[in-house]
C-alpha positions as CSV (number, residue, x, y, z in Angstrom):
1,M,-87.7,-27.0,25.0
2,S,-88.0,-30.5,26.3
3,T,-85.6,-31.6,29.1
4,R,-86.2,-35.3,28.4
5,N,-83.7,-37.0,26.3
6,P,-84.8,-40.6,25.9
7,E,-82.7,-43.2,24.3
8,P,-83.5,-43.6,20.6
9,E,-84.3,-47.3,20.9
10,R,-86.7,-46.6,23.8
11,T,-88.7,-43.8,22.1
12,D,-91.3,-46.1,20.7
13,E,-91.9,-47.6,24.2
14,T,-92.5,-44.2,25.7
15,V,-94.9,-43.1,22.9
16,R,-96.7,-46.5,23.2
17,A,-97.1,-46.0,26.9
18,R,-98.4,-42.5,26.6
19,Y,-100.9,-43.6,23.9
20,R,-102.1,-46.4,26.1
21,A,-102.6,-44.1,29.1
22,W,-104.5,-41.6,26.9
23,A,-106.6,-44.4,25.3
24,D,-107.5,-45.8,28.8
25,A,-108.5,-42.3,30.0
26,N,-110.5,-41.5,26.8
27,P,-112.4,-44.7,25.8
28,R,-114.1,-44.6,22.4
29,P,-117.9,-45.1,22.6
30,R,-118.9,-48.4,21.0
31,G,-121.9,-48.1,18.8
32,P,-123.5,-50.7,16.6
33,S,-121.2,-52.0,13.9
34,A,-121.6,-50.6,10.4
35,I,-120.8,-54.1,9.1
36,G,-123.5,-56.5,9.9
37,M,-124.8,-59.8,8.6
38,P,-128.5,-60.6,9.0
39,E,-129.4,-63.9,10.6
40,V,-129.9,-66.5,7.9
41,S,-131.2,-70.0,8.3
42,E,-129.1,-73.0,7.5
43,G,-131.4,-74.0,4.6
44,T,-131.0,-70.6,3.0
45,M,-127.2,-70.8,3.3
46,R,-127.3,-74.3,1.7
47,L,-129.5,-73.0,-1.1
48,A,-127.2,-70.0,-1.7
49,G,-124.1,-72.3,-1.8
50,L,-125.8,-74.7,-4.2
51,A,-126.7,-71.8,-6.5
52,V,-123.2,-70.3,-6.5
53,G,-121.6,-73.7,-7.1
54,V,-123.9,-74.6,-9.9
55,V,-123.5,-71.2,-11.5
56,V,-119.7,-71.5,-11.3
57,G,-119.9,-75.0,-12.8
58,L,-122.1,-73.8,-15.7
59,S,-119.7,-70.9,-16.3
60,L,-116.8,-73.4,-16.6
61,L,-118.9,-75.4,-19.1
62,A,-119.7,-72.3,-21.1
63,L,-115.9,-71.6,-21.3
64,A,-115.3,-75.2,-22.4
65,V,-117.9,-74.7,-25.2
66,T,-116.1,-71.5,-26.2
67,A,-112.8,-73.3,-26.3
68,F,-114.2,-76.1,-28.5
69,V,-115.7,-73.5,-30.9
70,A,-112.3,-71.8,-31.0
71,A,-110.6,-75.2,-31.8
72,Q,-113.1,-75.7,-34.6
73,S,-112.4,-72.3,-36.1
74,W,-108.7,-72.8,-35.9
75,S,-109.0,-76.1,-37.6
76,T,-110.8,-74.5,-40.6
77,I,-107.7,-72.5,-41.3
78,G,-105.3,-75.3,-40.8
79,R,-103.6,-74.4,-37.5
80,G,-103.0,-77.7,-35.8
81,G,-101.2,-76.5,-32.8
82,A,-103.9,-74.1,-31.8
83,V,-106.5,-76.8,-32.4
84,V,-104.7,-79.1,-29.9
85,A,-104.3,-76.4,-27.4
86,Y,-107.9,-75.2,-27.5
87,F,-109.2,-78.8,-27.5
88,L,-107.2,-79.6,-24.4
89,T,-108.2,-76.4,-22.7
90,G,-111.9,-77.2,-23.5
91,S,-111.5,-80.7,-22.2
92,F,-110.0,-79.6,-18.9
93,L,-112.7,-76.9,-18.5
94,A,-115.4,-79.4,-19.2
95,I,-114.0,-81.8,-16.6
96,A,-113.7,-78.9,-14.1
97,G,-117.3,-77.8,-14.8
98,V,-118.8,-81.2,-14.4
99,G,-116.6,-81.9,-11.3
100,C,-117.7,-78.6,-9.8
101,I,-121.4,-79.3,-10.2
102,W,-121.0,-82.9,-9.0
103,A,-119.0,-81.8,-5.9
104,V,-121.6,-79.1,-4.9
105,L,-124.5,-81.5,-5.3
106,N,-122.6,-84.2,-3.4
107,H,-121.7,-81.8,-0.6
108,N,-125.3,-80.5,-0.2
109,F,-127.2,-83.7,-0.5
110,R,-124.9,-86.3,0.9
111,V,-122.3,-84.7,3.2
112,L,-124.5,-82.1,4.9
113,A,-127.5,-84.4,5.0
114,G,-125.6,-87.2,6.6
115,P,-124.6,-87.7,10.3
116,P,-122.0,-85.3,11.7
117,A,-118.4,-86.3,11.6
118,H,-116.9,-88.2,14.6
119,H,-114.0,-85.9,15.3
């Protein structure tokens, strides 16, 4: 039976102190990390970023085409509300896709190629 009777609000402090003492006495061996990233050149990172950005932009454009096709199919059966909704959705997706591709190209070939910022 334990003779200690710590105050309930201080129990976490005693447990924390005992753990710290044990952890200091028994340090864990540090080996190589299982999570590692290979060293990649800046040009490779720019190319990967360009590829990802263009693929995302093209995916948005593909979704826009799908929305326009859906608007056309709804119009053949006379559902005006669905036509407007799909047309607007396709329009916004097309704007987003073109904007995405433009932004990635601008960032890679104008922002990163220019002089560094002055801040």
